N, C-alpha and C positions, 0 to 999 in steps of 0.2 A: 504494500500500500504506500502511495506517495505521501510527501508532507502535505500537499494540497488537499488530498483526500482525508488525511487525519484532521486537518483544520476544519474541513467542511463537516466532518462528523461531530467534532467538538462544538461547532456552531449550530448543529441541528439541521444542516442542509441536506445531509445524506444519512440514511439509517444504516446501522451496521448490518442488518439483515439483507441489505442489497448485495452483500458479498457472499451469502450462503449459496453453496452449489445447488443447482436445480436437481430435484430428486430423480428426474428421468435418466440422466446418464448413469446414476448409481444402480437403478433398477435394471437398466440394460446390461451393466457389467455383471450383476448377479445372475441374470438370465443366461448370459454367455457362459458364466462359470458353471451353471447347472447343466447346460448343454454339453459343455466340455466334459464334465464328470460322467454324464450319461453315455457319451461316446466312449470314454475310457472303459466304463463298466461293461458296455456291450462288446468291446473288443478284447476283454480279458481272455486268456487262453482257457480252453475247456479243461475240465478235471482230467487228470492223468491216471490211467489204469495200467501200470507198467508190469511187464512180466517179472522183472526182478523183485517186485513187491508181492508176487504171488498171484497176480490177476491173469485170467485167461479169457479171451473173447469167445463168446458162444455163437456169434454171428460174424461170418467173414466178410460181409458186405457185398458178396458176389453171387452166392447161390445158397441153397438149403443144405449144403454139406454139414453133417453133424446133427441133422434133425430128421425125425421120422414122422409119418402121419399116423395119428391115432386111428383114423378110419380111412384106409387107403382108397376105398371105393367112393368116397365123397367127392363132391364137385371141387375142382382145383381152383382155389381163390388166392392162394399165397403167391406173391411175386416180389422180386427184388427191384428196387428203384432208387434213384438219387434223392428224391424228395417227394413229399405229398402236400396237398392243399385241399381245402374243402371244395367240393364241386359247386361252382356258382349257380348251377341250375337245380341242385339238390343237396342241401346242407347236411343230409343224412348219409352222404357218401364222401369218400376220399378219392382224389384224382392223383395218379402217380405222375412223376416227371423224371426224365433221365433214366439211365440204365444201371446205376449203382457202380460198385467197384471201388469207391473211394471211402475214406474214413467218414463216418456219419451216415453211410448209406442206410436205406430203410427197408425193413421187412414188413410188407403190407399184406394184410388180409383184406383184399379188395372186393370189387363187385358188390354183392349184397352181404358179404361176410358170412354166408351160410355154407361153409365148407367143413373141413376137419380141424380139430385141434392138432397142434404140432408139439413135439416134445424132443428134448435132446436125446441123442443116442447114449450118452453117458449118464450115469447115476451119481448122485451127490448125497452126502450125509449132512455134515455141518459146513456152513459156508456164509459168505457175504455175497450178495447179489446186487448189482446195479443195473437198472433197466429204465429206458425212457419210452414214453408212449404218448399217442394222441388219438382221440376218438372224435368222430363227427357227431352231429346233433342226435341225441337219443340212443347212441350205440352202447355196446356192452361187450366186455371181454374179461379176462382174468389171468393172473399169474399163479399157477399151482406149484407150490414148493414141495419137492420130493414127489411131484405128481399128485399130491394129496391136499395140501392146505392152501386154499385159494385166497389171494388178496384181490379183491374185486377191482376191475377197471370199468368205469361207467361215466357217462356224461351227467355229473351231479352239480355242475356249475350253477350257482345262484340259489340253491336250496337252503332255506334258513336252518334246517336241521336234518342231519343225515340219519340213515337207518342201516339195518343189517344187510341190505342189498345195494348200498351205495358205494361210490368210489372210496377205496381205502379200507373197506370192511374186511375183516377176517370172516368170510362169508357165513352168515347166520350164527356167528359166535361172538363177535365184537365189532364195534364201529367207531369211527373217529368222532370225538366230541367237538371238533372244529372243522368246518368245511374248507379244505385247502384246494379245492378243485379250480382249475383254470378253464376259460371258455373253450368250447369245442373247437378243434383245429389247432389249438396251442399245445406245444410239447410240455410234458410233465415228467417227473422222475420218481421212482421208488428206489430206496436203498433198504434192502431186507437182510436181516441177519437171522439165521436159524441155527441154533445150537442145542442139541438134545430135543427137548420138548418146548424150548423157549424161543419165541419169535419176537423180533423187534422190527419196527417199520419207521422209516423216515420218508415223509411224503413232501416233495417240493421243498426240501431243506428243513422241515419241522418234524420233530418226533411225535408219532402217533401212539405206538405201543413200545414199551420197554420190557423185555422178558415176559411177554404174554404167554402163558401156558396154553398150547393149542388144544389141549384136551378139555379145558374148562371155559365157561363163558355164560352168555345170556343170549336168548333168541326171542322171536315173536311167537304169538300163539299158534299161527298156522304151522310153523316149523316144529314147534313143540308137539303138536298133535300128530303130524306126519312122522316124525322121528320115533315117537313112542309106538306108533302103529307098525313101523318097519322093524321094530325090535324082534318080533316073533320069527322073522325070516333071516336073522343074522346070527353069526356065531357069538359066543359070549364076549369075546374081546372087542367086538364092534358095537355092542349094545350101549345105548345111552342110559344115563340115570339122571333124568331131569325132573324138576319139581316146580310147582308154582308157589311163589312167596309174595304175598301182597300184590298180586297182579303182574308179577315179573316171573319169567320162565328161565330158570338158572340151573346149573349143575355140570355134570360130567358128560362129555360127548363121545366117550369111547376112544379106542386106539386107532380108529380109521380116519379118513379124510372128510373134508367138507363135501357138500352136495356136488354130484357129477365128477367127482375125483376118480382116480384109478382105484381099482379094487384092493382090498386087503388092509392089514394093519400097517402102522407106521414102520418104515424101513428106508434105507437109501433109495432114492428115486430120481427121476428126471425133473428138469424144469419144463413145465407144460404151459403152453400159451393157448388160450381158448380161441377157437376160430369158427364157431358155429352159431354165434349169437349176434353177429353184426360186424361191420367194418371196423378195423383198428390198425394202427401202425406202430411198430416198435423199432428202436435203434439203440446203439451203444449198449449192448448187452454183455456184461462182464461178470465173471464169478471168481471168487477167491476161496478155495477150500480151506477149512479150519481144522486144527487138531482135535483130537477126541476131548470131550468135556471132562 
């Protein structure tokens, strides 16, 4: 500030506030900083699943090597592609793009998604599993651990409260208390740890279950009645012992899997991806076997 300006202020001819910076440039600077941060966040390198850390890819990005069809006679709907997007003419379907073969390629259960489940040729006991998925509007799939215990994949975006058949549910045994679902067509992630009978799930970066015993939980009345009815046709190890307590249906679900799982009691088994309930896409599927509990 010059001497003349100081003198004018002293004489009341100029107000000191005349020299305060206009707020617009500051707002613009903050906006630019936010945009810069967003750009940096968006370009951060993807999470690494290195072989030297024990991780193994289950999908090679090129073909279905290492996978088998649960129902070989079903319609062939699984394809490998470079990317997927919602069908602009039908938001209940996914449209493939590119041929795959690169990191991040996609395993798509396309068309109407009414084909066969697929499962790994290898069996696993205790492990950590990372898998990314996207579903179109209203669609439905699932990740079956050891071919038995399904973590539901479903278009649950926007629901105020989830239930036993929604995304993130340990099917008909437990469900997330917070809806972490993203809009249909957006990629989501599961990080699953299964060790012995204890299952943990991180969904889109937030913990949903921590050491949930897969044999115990709560269900709805329809499943309660169905499972008790099915008991008479099951061996003792697979029978449920459920009870009603103050309008809740809780207890022991036996040594077998959730609904539509592979047969038999718990044992090492494959990673199974449901492919007969609607379109779904998966990518970045990695597993890290763990030592015995």
